[in-house]
Steps between C-alpha positions, in 0.01 A plus 500: 500500500447448871705198616305203630527431870381180660173534690415276793138598560252217439241531226214273409536298179254494212224247468559188293419570135486878546607672177541845352588625153827687461458872434716809468486854623487755219756768576765703317758222528264238356392737221865553409559126484200446273552786255871578517725221623337248262663656194871507423446701179244760597477666157436166332242411765296818467483468121421128502243495778305808390507394135378150584216645709405727210516214250290280728236773518485513120460122487217507754325781311549331163703797375755384241658844462844569655551670833673841512846532653687828542874454544692784667717749313715789616221741402221279637653313798199290589370149439141392469296204386139544397249233412149514361372182656238440769596805709473547876221658699569709810407199712739280301786742564431542869437131574670273242774716348641602838487155665819293496424142398157579352459377141215426258723289272545171686212330320632540145801402290445781250642764737844527655458653845378301798687617809347846540840674514555634147273802536716623791832446318565872445580527872813296425628792292337814640315628803218648293298433187184625333221260407212598272213252504194509275195277527155543346551867416648599837867601506689561824863590554692377804831575665673190638779580745694384803430694817758611755511152653547334161147359479337508153196726471265611224281809477269649240620807311203728443147410402417213266420580136167369370497452124334201334733530199810420709642153429564260787864464598783564742806721466796477740750788485836536677783749476838364392848599615725629217752223563234232443372616159722260306415212734129548429565491127724193513271299727193594297660364183569168669158466664281607211654257251271240654181708487232437242393749394803717562420810708455841341827666607501873566788724608838325504 
């Protein structure tokens, strides 16, 4: 931080009643505050936030079936949550999914999320994740990652698949460190006690 030094040059004041909304500059530091520093228990946060998003999508789509959750094991050290709800189009991913603070859930009490931060929660645990989004028979896979400066980015991985038989939905996949496998299992047990219906648990 550059220390403040007193300035003596004269500047004109603002007009009476002049106003301006507060804003913030989106940079690597701000992104870290919004998707990392918010959570004291990062494993719990990634399970809870992604699972609630998936459950909300099922509610919106009227799908009463459980979401899929893969808990990491020594043989399969990865975690993913997959829903079969309303899905996301390419435009949804590029505009809504990647925008901090953007949410479609503020107008309803039937869904949990409202702050537009939960879909970015994996950045609290890892620097990269894979998102598979399907909407109206179009499935696209994305790599979400932090660049060299620490800024979150997302890019498509290959061409989209066009198949009208594909169900709508979103799958978020992250690799898990061996030392965190037990933490994922323990936190999942605590979180999913409150889910109705209980998720379909795969893996651990």
